[in-house]
C-alpha positions in Angstrom: 9.8 -9.5 13.0 11.8 -12.9 14.2 12.5 -13.5 17.4 16.3 -13.8 17.6 15.8 -17.0 20.3 13.1 -18.9 18.5 13.6 -22.0 16.5 13.5 -20.2 13.2 15.4 -17.8 14.0 18.5 -20.6 14.9 17.7 -22.5 11.6 17.6 -19.2 9.3 21.3 -19.3 6.8 23.1 -15.9 7.6 22.4 -14.5 4.1 18.2 -15.4 5.5 18.5 -13.4 8.6 19.9 -10.7 6.4 16.7 -10.8 3.9 14.7 -11.0 7.1 16.1 -7.8 8.5 16.5 -6.1 5.7 12.7 -7.0 5.5 12.2 -5.5 8.7 13.8 -2.2 8.1 11.9 -2.0 5.1 8.6 -2.1 6.9 10.4 -0.1 9.3 10.9 2.0 7.5 7.7 2.8 5.7 6.4 3.7 8.9 8.2 6.4 8.8 6.8 7.6 6.0 2.9 7.8 6.0 2.3 10.5 4.2 3.5 8.6 1.0 0.7 7.1 -1.0 2.0 4.2 -3.4 0.4 2.4 -5.5 1.9 -0.5 -4.6 3.8 -2.0 -1.6 4.7 -5.4 -2.9 8.2 -4.1 -2.2 8.2 -4.4 1.3 7.1 -8.8 0.6 10.2 -9.3 -1.6 13.1 -9.9 0.7 10.9 -12.4 3.0 9.2 -14.0 -0.2 13.4 -15.1 -1.0 13.8 -15.6 2.5 10.7 -18.2 2.4 12.6 -19.3 -1.4 16.0 -19.7 0.1 14.5 -21.3 3.4 12.4 -24.3 1.5 15.2 -25.5 0.0 17.3 -25.5 2.7 14.7 -27.3 4.6 13.2 -30.0 1.6 17.1 -30.4 1.7 17.3 -31.2 5.5 14.5 -33.5 5.8 15.4 -35.1 2.5 12.9 -34.3 0.3 15.2 -32.8 -2.6 19.0 -33.8 -2.4 22.0 -32.3 -2.4 22.5 -31.7 -6.5 18.3 -30.3 -6.3 19.2 -27.9 -3.9 22.5 -26.5 -5.6 20.9 -26.6 -9.2 20.2 -23.5 -10.9 17.3 -25.7 -12.9 15.6 -26.7 -10.0 12.2 -24.9 -9.1 10.2 -24.8 -6.0 6.7 -23.8 -7.1 7.2 -27.3 -9.7 8.0 -29.7 -6.7 5.8 -28.0 -4.5 2.6 -27.2 -6.3 0.0 -30.0 -5.7 -1.5 -29.8 -8.6 2.0 -31.8 -9.8 2.2 -34.2 -7.6 0.7 -37.2 -8.7 2.7 -36.3 -11.9 5.9 -35.7 -10.3 5.6 -38.9 -8.2 8.4 -39.3 -5.6 10.1 -36.2 -7.3 6.7 -34.1 -5.7 7.8 -32.6 -2.6 3.8 -31.9 -1.8 3.8 -35.3 -1.8 6.9 -36.4 0.4 5.8 -33.2 2.8 2.5 -34.6 3.2 3.4 -38.2 2.9 5.8 -37.5 6.3 4.0 -34.7 7.8 0.6 -34.0 6.4 -1.9 -32.8 4.2 -2.4 -29.7 6.7 1.7 -28.4 6.1 1.9 -29.2 2.4 -1.3 -27.1 1.9 0.2 -24.7 4.4 3.7 -24.7 2.2 2.0 -24.0 -0.6 -1.0 -21.3 -0.5 2.5 -19.5 1.3 4.3 -19.6 -2.1 0.9 -19.3 -4.0 0.0 -16.5 -2.2 3.1 -14.4 -0.5 5.4 -15.3 -4.1 3.4 -16.0 -6.9 0.9 -13.6 -7.1 2.8 -11.0 -5.6 5.3 -10.9 -8.1 4.2 -11.6 -11.4 2.3 -9.2 -13.8 -1.3 -10.1 -15.1 -2.0 -7.9 -17.2 -6.1 -9.6 -16.7 -5.9 -9.1 -13.0 -3.3 -6.5 -11.9 -2.2 -7.0 -8.2 -1.6 -3.6 -6.5 -0.7 -4.7 -3.1 -2.3 -2.0 0.6 0.3 -1.8 3.6 -1.7 -3.6 5.7 -2.1 -6.6 3.1 1.9 -6.3 2.2 2.2 -6.5 5.5 0.1 -9.5 6.8 1.9 -11.2 3.8 5.2 -10.8 5.7 3.6 -12.7 8.4 2.4 -15.2 6.6 5.2 -15.8 5.2 7.4 -15.6 8.6 4.3 -18.1 10.5 4.7 -20.5 7.6 8.4 -21.1 7.7 7.9 -21.0 11.7 5.6 -23.7 11.6 7.7 -25.9 9.4 10.6 -25.8 11.5 8.6 -26.6 14.2 6.4 -29.3 12.9 9.3 -30.9 10.6 12.4 -30.4 13.4 15.2 -29.7 11.2 18.8 -29.4 11.7 18.6 -26.4 14.2 22.0 -25.7 13.8 22.9 -22.4 12.0 23.2 -22.8 8.0 26.5 -21.1 6.8 
């Protein structure tokens, strides 16, 4: 799914690359067992959503949207920092605002929309709106997560040396 010669692959840390490979293995394994009908394929998205969270923290640090202490903090929350609804209240601490300011609203919105669709709405349980994913929907979400990461790397041009 992520080409090993791509700028995205070169940018990902070893742990992030492993998550991408694990996610790909899950999808390929599922294709080998098409007759098993599951009620929800959200589990296929999990490695990519986790990868996306790590990717965003790393990207934000590398393009100086957050500092090293936020990057290492157990308290820094991507969803809060990236939410356009909180941009005005957070001011300069808003990742959405800083990305929008430096790289444009389209990228800021894309990063947020992908976060919301590919992570929050997949892994939170809402009794009034149970959201089960079909296999095709799960694969489409993984593709969306990867596409957004590829776009972010190309548009922000962070250091492309592999991170450890």
